[in-house]
N, C-alpha and C positions, 0 to 999 in steps of 0.2 A: 119209203123205199121198200123196208124192213117189212113194215105192213101188208104192203103188196105181194111181195115174196111169199109170207109168212101164209097169205090165203093160196096163191098158187100151188103150193108145196103142200098144202094139205092138213097143213099144221092146226090151223084153227079150230077145225072141226073134230080133231082127234083131242083136243082139251075137254079135260072134267074139273073137277072141283079139288081132286086128288093132288093133280099135276101141276095146277095153279100155284096150292100151299107149297108144294116139293121146289117150284121155281121161285117162289118167295123165301123161303126158309123158313115157312110157318108149321114145320111137321111136327109130329104130335112125338117124335122120340128124339131127345136131345142129342143123341148119338150120331145122328146122321150128319154126312159132310155138309150136305146142303143147309142146315140150318146153322152152322159154324161159319160158313162161305158159300150164301145163295147164289142160285146161277145169275140171277138179274143183275147182281152187283159184276159180273167178270162181263157184260157187255158196254159198249161205249154207244150210247143210246144216239147221242149228235152223229158220230160217226156212221152209223148203221142205217141212220136216215138220210143222211147226204151221200156215201159212197156205196154205188152200186155194188163192187168187188168184194168191200166187206160185208156189205149183209148177205150175199149169197152164201159167204163163209158160214157166217154166225148163223141161217136158217140150217143149212147140213148141220152143222152142229147141233142145233136145238131139232132137229130131225133124229140125230145118232142118238140124242140122249133120250128121247120119247120114245125110240126104238127099243134102247137099254132099259128103260120104266115100264115100258110094256111086257120084257122078256121076247123079244122078236130078235134080238142079236146078243152077241156077248159072251 
């Protein structure tokens, strides 16, 4: 469920190496919050794969985080 919604929201094509490193907490700067608490650890992956409601919420949250990273909002 989550992968289909990520694709529909256009988040898959907006991904690049820097965003993926940020998502997994593999950033160069040790002071980034994403390094201490990566975004990947905040998602219940089993629930996101099964529950459409939770998957939509996760996709919305990830879209917001991607917009913050790109400087589109915030």
